[in-house]
C-alpha positions, 0 to 999 in steps of 0.5 A, a space after each residue: 429563413 426569415 433572417 437570411 440575406 444573400 448579397 450579389 455584385 460586391 467585390 470584397 468582404 466589407 461590401 457584403 458586411 456594409 450591405 447587410 448592415 445598411 439593411 438590418 441596422 443603417 447608421 450614419 455619421 451626424 453633422 450639425 452645429 453647437 451654439 457657442 458662448 463668447 465666441 467669434 461665431 455663434 455656432 461651431 460645426 460638429 459632428 459624431 466621432 463614429 456613426 450613430 444608429 439612423 433611427 436615434 439621430 432625431 434624438 440626438 439632434 434634440 439633445 444637441 439642440 440644448 448645448 451650448 458650449 463656451 469658447 475657445 474650442 479646438 478642432 476634435 475637442 469632445 463637445 458632448 461625450 457618449 451622446 445618448 450612451 450610444 458610445 459615440 461622442 460629438 467633436 468640434 469640426 474647426 477651432 474657434 476662438 474666444 472674443 
């Protein structure tokens, strides 16, 4: 059984599910910054609103590095919708006022 896994030591079903996902299809929440035009700061911290496949993080970073957003920006605002068709958005982690 090439695809069989046995998880031991977990105290709940979620632990087992996490361990299997981590081994078969690891995901991470992406955190980075995006360039801002006309803001009181040149960059705004952002994050993905759900975990992304670990093997796509560099591709997402390359895409985000080309993005420039106009201020003002509100915390939680979607700055990149459905990044790389991965069913996740990139959202602002803080407010940022316009100059």
